[in-house]
N, C-alpha and C positions, 0 to 999 in steps of 0.2 A: 504492500502500496503506498509506503513511501518512498518508493522508488518510481507508484505510477505518477504520485504526486508532483517531483523534483521533474520528471522526463515531459511532463503537460508544460507545468508553467516555463521548462527551458522552454518547451517544442513553440510557445503562445505568441502569436505572430500580430494579431490582433486583440484587441482589449476595450473592456469597458468598463468606464472604474466611474460608481458613482457615493457623492460626498451629499450627505444630507444639511438637513436644517442648523440640526447640533454644532455637527463637525464648521456650517463656513459662518452660523451669525453668534455672536454676543449675547448675552443674560441681558445689552441694554439696546441689544437693534442693529446693530451696527456689525458691517462683515471683519472678522475674525482674522487681521493677518497672518496673527503669528500660528495658528492651527492651514490657515490656504498654500501662504507663500510653501511652505514645503513640501505639497504636494504639487504644486505647481510645477516647482522642479524638478520633482520628482517623473513625472509626466510627461516634462522637458525629455528628461534623460531614455526613457518609455520610446522616445520618440529619435534620440536622436540613437540610441543604438537597431533601429531599422522595424521599430512594430507600431503599427496605427494604433489609437487610440483615438475613443467617443468619450469625450465626462457627458454625464447626467447630473447638474445639479441645482441642488436643490436648496431656500434660498431667499424668493423671489419674497415672495407676502411677509416674511421677516426682517426684510429690509426695507423692502414700504414704510411697514408700519417703523419701522425704525426712523428713517429720514421726517414722515410727518408727524411723526413725537403723539401715537397712540398708544394708547395702553393696553395689553394687548387682552383686557377684558375687553376689549372693545374688539375686538372681531368674530362680534357674534354672529353679524348677517353678511350673507351674500358677497351684497354688494360690495364693504365697505373691503372684505379680500381682496377684492376683483380690481377695484382701486390702488388698495396696498402691491399689490402684483403687476401694474403696469406702474407704476413709477418703482416697484421694487428692480422688474427684472432689468432694466438700462442700467439702475444703478451694479448689479451685477456683472450685468458685462463690460461693461467700460472697466472695470475693477479686475477681471480675468482676460481684458485688452491688454492692462496697464500692466499687469506680474506676467505675462506669455512672453508679451512684449520686450520683457528683457531676457529671454530667455532665446528668442529670435523665432517664436512663435504664431505665425498664423493663426487667427479664430474664427470661425460662423455661429451663427447663432439661428439656432432648431428646435420652434416650435409646435409644440404637438396638440392636437386634440385627439379623441375615443375615434373618429371619422377617420382619420390616416392609416387606423389601427384596424379598423372590420371590414371598412369596402377595400377588396382583393388589388381592384388597381387602385388607388390612391398609396395602399402598399405598398405596392410593387416600385411607385413611382419614387415614395418613400427609397427607396434602398436605393434606387439607382441615382437618390441627388445625395445619398451618405456614399454612393461606392464613388462617386465623384470626384465631392469634396475629399474623401481619403486619399486617392489618388493625387491631388497636389501635394501634398502633404499640409492638410485642414485639419487645424482640429474641430471635430464639431461638435460641438455643447449645448446638449440638448435641455429643456424643460417642458411641463406642460404647457397648454398655453391659456393661463389662466383667468386673461381677461373676458376670455371670450366660452372657455371650455369651463365649468362648473362641477363635476364627476368627483375632481379630488377634494375639490374647497367643503363639497358635500358633505366626504367622508370625516372628514376634518370635524364637522359638523354637529354631524348625526351618526358617525359609524357604520350607515349603512354600505353595501359595497355595493362597486360598479363594474357592470359581466365584462370589461376589459383592464382598466386600470384605475387603483384609487388612489397610486402610491408611486412616488418615482422609483421603488425598490423594483416591484413591477414590470414599470415603465421602462428600465433599465435591462429587466431579464428581454421586455419585450424588443426592445433595438439590437439586444443581442442577439437573439435569435434569427430578426432581420437579416442581421449582417454573416449570420453564420461563426460567431466569433469565436473565440476558444475559451477566455476567460471575460471572467466576471466579476466585479473585486463591489464590494459593499460596505464602506466605509463608514463606519458610525460612533460611537461615545460610548460603545463595549469591546474589549477582547477577544468578540466572537461568542458562539452558544456557548453557554452556561450548562457543565454537569450537575443535574441532579441524583440520580441513582447511576452507575455504569449498565449502561445500553448493547445488545451484541452486534448490534450496525453502528455504535461511535464508539473511537478510542480515545483513550483523555489524553492532553497533551504532556507533551516529555519533558527537558528539559527546559524547552523556552519560556520560564519563569513567569508565564500565564498560568499558574493555577487555578485550579477548577476547568478550564476551557477543552472543550470538547476539540480532539486536532484531527480527527478524520468523519462523515459521514458517508457514508455508502449509499444511504436508503435513506429518507426522511418517511419514519414511521406516525401511526399517531402516538405515540408516549413521547417523542421529539419534539413532535407541538407542541406535547403538554409542559415545555419543560422555558416555549416563548411567552412573553409577558407583555403585557398593551402597548401605546401607542408610550414612545420616546418626548422628552421633555422638550416641547418648542418645534416637536415634529410634526408629524401625519402618521409615519410607521410604526416601527415597533418590534422588536426581533421578530415577527409572525412573518411580519410580509419580508420579508430576509429570506424565512424557508420556504414563501409563496414563490418567491425569485431565486431563488436559488434552487428548488425542483424545477423549476423552466428551465436552467440552465442545464442541468445533469439529464435533462431527459432530450434535451434539443444535444445532445453530445456535448457538453460543454465543462467548463472545470468550471466555481464558483469558491472564493475565498469571501469571507465575515471579516470583517481587522476593526481594530479601534486608528479613528483616521487622528485624532487630538497625538498620537504619537507620528512626530513630523519627518518617523525615517521607517514609517508602515510600511509604501508601494515599494522602495527600493527591499527592504529585508525579503519581501513577498519573490519578486523575482530575480532577490537571490538566492530565494531557496531555500533561506532559516526558515522556521518552524512559526508560522504567528499566524493567532488566528483559526479559524474552523475552515480549514479545505471539503469540497466539500464535489467529490470526486462522478464523472461520467457516466451515466446508466448506459444509452441510446441515444443512437443518434435518426431523430425524425429528416425525411426529405422537405421544403421548404414550402409549401401546399399543406400540406399535410402538422405542421407545426404550426401552421395560421389557423386551420381549422381547432387546431388541438386548442389556441392559448388565445388567442388575437381576435379570432372574426364575433360578431356581433351575430349570441344566440337568441332567433327568431321566434322558434317553434319546439315546439315537444313532443312524438310521440310515443305511444307502446305498444311494446311489443309481446308477443307472446314467450311461450319458452323454447319451441323449433327456432323460429325466428332468431332472436337472442345464439340461441349454440348456432348457430350456422352463421353468424355475423364472429361471434367471439374464438371458436375454432376453427368456422371452415373457412374463414373471410368471404361471406357470400355477398353478394347483394339483399337491399333487402326489396320486397319484395310488397305490394299492398295488401298482399291473402295473410300477411305474417302480423299487420296490424291491427292491432284489439282497437286503438281509439288515439283522436288526434285534439289532442289537449291544446295545441294555440296556432294563432295561423300563419302561417307563410308561403311564398311563393317561389317561382324556382331560382334557384340558386342562392337562395337564404341557407345558414349556417343550419339544423336541428338538433336536437338535439334526445340522444334515444336514451329511451330509459323501459328497465326491464316492470315486468306485472308490481312490483313492489316501491317501484320511483325509483330507484335509484337510476342515475344515470352512469351509465357506460360506454354511451361511444358517443359520435357526434360527425352529422355528413355532411354534403352539400347535397340540394334536395334537386330533383326530375323534376317536377309539378306543384302543383298550388297544394295544400293544405288538405281540400275540398275535395281533389284528384285522389288522393292520398288516403280519406278516408273514408274509402268506398270497399270497404274488406266486403268481400265475398261467403255468406254461407256452404254450407254443403249442399241444399239445393240449387244455390247460383252459378257454386264452379262448375257443378255435374252439368247446368246446362252452359257455361263458357267453356268446356272441353268440347260439349257435342256441335258449337257451332263455329268453337277457332277459337274462340278470345283469350285474353291469358291476363296475368296478372298483373299489372304496371311496377315498372319499377323504380322505384319511390327514390331509393339512391343507392348509387355502383358501388361494387366495392373499393376502386378506386380512389372514391371522396368519400370512403367511411377513413373516420382514427377511431380506436379504441382506446379510451382512457385506463392509467392505470391504476387498478387496480388497491385502495385502500385495506 
């Protein structure tokens, strides 16, 4: 496992790094240059070594609040948060421009909304633009466009979950997935995933001085998720969202690292192959469109299938016919991504629909099936096997 970590980190050529609000801003609502400048220097060194880097940075709302002079308690309504984001985003980019220019690194601002992920064409266009920026040797700095998008801000206020991303941890994982990056680094205000009791799929840290940190994770289990705390102070996510992001990275064939962003040498230590933070080892690699179906697409409908259809999809990797659908619970149209659930309501797959929900719901009973056979009619193919993605069993 140790040798795998070393091999994967040494070989990494494309890296996505996410820094959280608690790292970017101080308690006074101003940018914390003491913490950010070492990260900037480390990113510049990574780029100098031949690696391509994307930075996903939080902090716009916090900086805007500090600049306007609002107390944290004033961030209770959506419009105020969006106004703070509008002010803070320019402050954030100006600060990054000044700091990266010292190292000769050119930057680009990339503000994203859910539609940039949920729509396949926009998702593909986003990837092409990011690829071009990386090809030019430019550092893309990514954030959600909070001024017009409310998904992440609504999560901050209510805790409700967005269907695509509700925090920059998941956003960073989706960017990594779209770019097929090798490593996702999530910098936070703790040393990594902290141990509670030993787990079969996690191993304690060695002699890296980070007592209580789980060094390696091969699979994210419900028990590991139970170790995660709630949102961080001043931030939107927390360890739970970082585990979700790490799981996406693992399932896309990448490596994820959760480590302390307040230590100015963390990035250097990670890519110098020192034992730092928690490393999540890759488990599989989905192809581009399958990754999009599983993680980025906006699920627009839901169908319940019978046991035979479930077995055929899960074990036979078959297409789903209308005859295997028990009922349709939500409306959808062709090319929508639809949730496929078993008789107990548990989602086990997703697929791109070939037809409308009304057509998919035309289930034939035994009598009509017999009549269909006599007349030569066949059950409709609702999802072809190439457009179905099995979700990992929990």
